[in-house]
C-alpha positions in Angstrom: 54.6 124.1 43.0 57.9 125.9 43.7 56.2 128.4 46.0 54.7 125.6 48.0 58.1 123.8 48.3 59.8 127.0 49.4 57.1 127.6 52.0 57.6 124.1 53.5 61.4 124.6 53.5 61.1 127.9 55.3 58.6 126.5 57.8 60.9 123.5 58.4 63.9 125.8 59.0 61.9 128.0 61.4 60.7 125.0 63.4 64.2 123.5 63.5 65.5 126.8 64.9 62.8 126.8 67.6 63.7 123.2 68.4 67.4 124.0 68.6 66.7 127.0 70.9 64.6 124.8 73.2 67.2 122.1 73.3 70.0 124.6 74.1 67.9 126.1 76.9 67.3 122.6 78.4 71.0 121.8 78.2 71.9 125.1 79.8 69.4 124.5 82.6 70.8 121.0 83.2 74.4 122.3 83.3 73.3 125.0 85.9 71.6 122.3 88.1 74.8 120.2 88.0 76.8 123.3 89.0 79.6 122.6 86.5 80.9 124.4 83.6 81.2 128.0 82.6 78.6 129.7 80.5 79.9 131.6 77.5 77.9 133.1 74.7 77.3 135.9 72.3 75.2 137.2 69.5 75.1 139.3 66.4 72.7 141.8 65.0 73.1 142.2 61.3 72.0 145.6 60.1 72.3 145.7 56.3 75.8 144.5 55.5 77.2 145.5 59.0 77.3 143.0 61.8 77.1 144.3 65.4 78.7 141.6 67.6 78.6 141.2 71.4 79.6 138.4 73.8 80.8 137.4 77.2 84.5 136.7 76.3 86.9 137.3 73.5 86.7 133.8 72.1 82.9 133.9 71.8 83.1 137.3 70.1 85.7 136.0 67.7 83.5 133.0 66.7 80.4 135.1 66.3 82.3 137.7 64.3 83.6 135.0 61.8 80.1 133.5 61.5 78.4 136.9 60.9 81.0 137.9 58.3 80.3 134.6 56.5 76.6 135.2 56.7 77.0 138.7 55.2 79.2 137.3 52.4 76.6 134.6 51.7 73.9 137.2 51.6 75.8 139.4 49.2 76.5 136.4 46.9 72.9 135.2 46.9 71.7 138.8 46.2 74.1 139.1 43.2 73.1 135.6 42.0 69.4 136.3 42.3 69.8 139.6 40.4 71.4 137.7 37.5 68.8 134.9 37.5 65.6 136.9 38.0 66.5 139.9 36.3 
């Protein structure tokens, strides 16, 4: 029962991620057609506990860095918690 619920939660999160990416692409295309606004962005690749951050400007890199550090901290907390619970 729990396995099936976790499967559906994971599937829902993956589909929500795809929907969010499609919506962002559509909004970016609409902004480009209008000709207004400046495009800023960035990304992070987390290899083990080490985030590798890249971006188009300092503000985007700062935001991505903070989010990736929070993600790594959450990962470490969940790993420690699951080790206590499962064994």
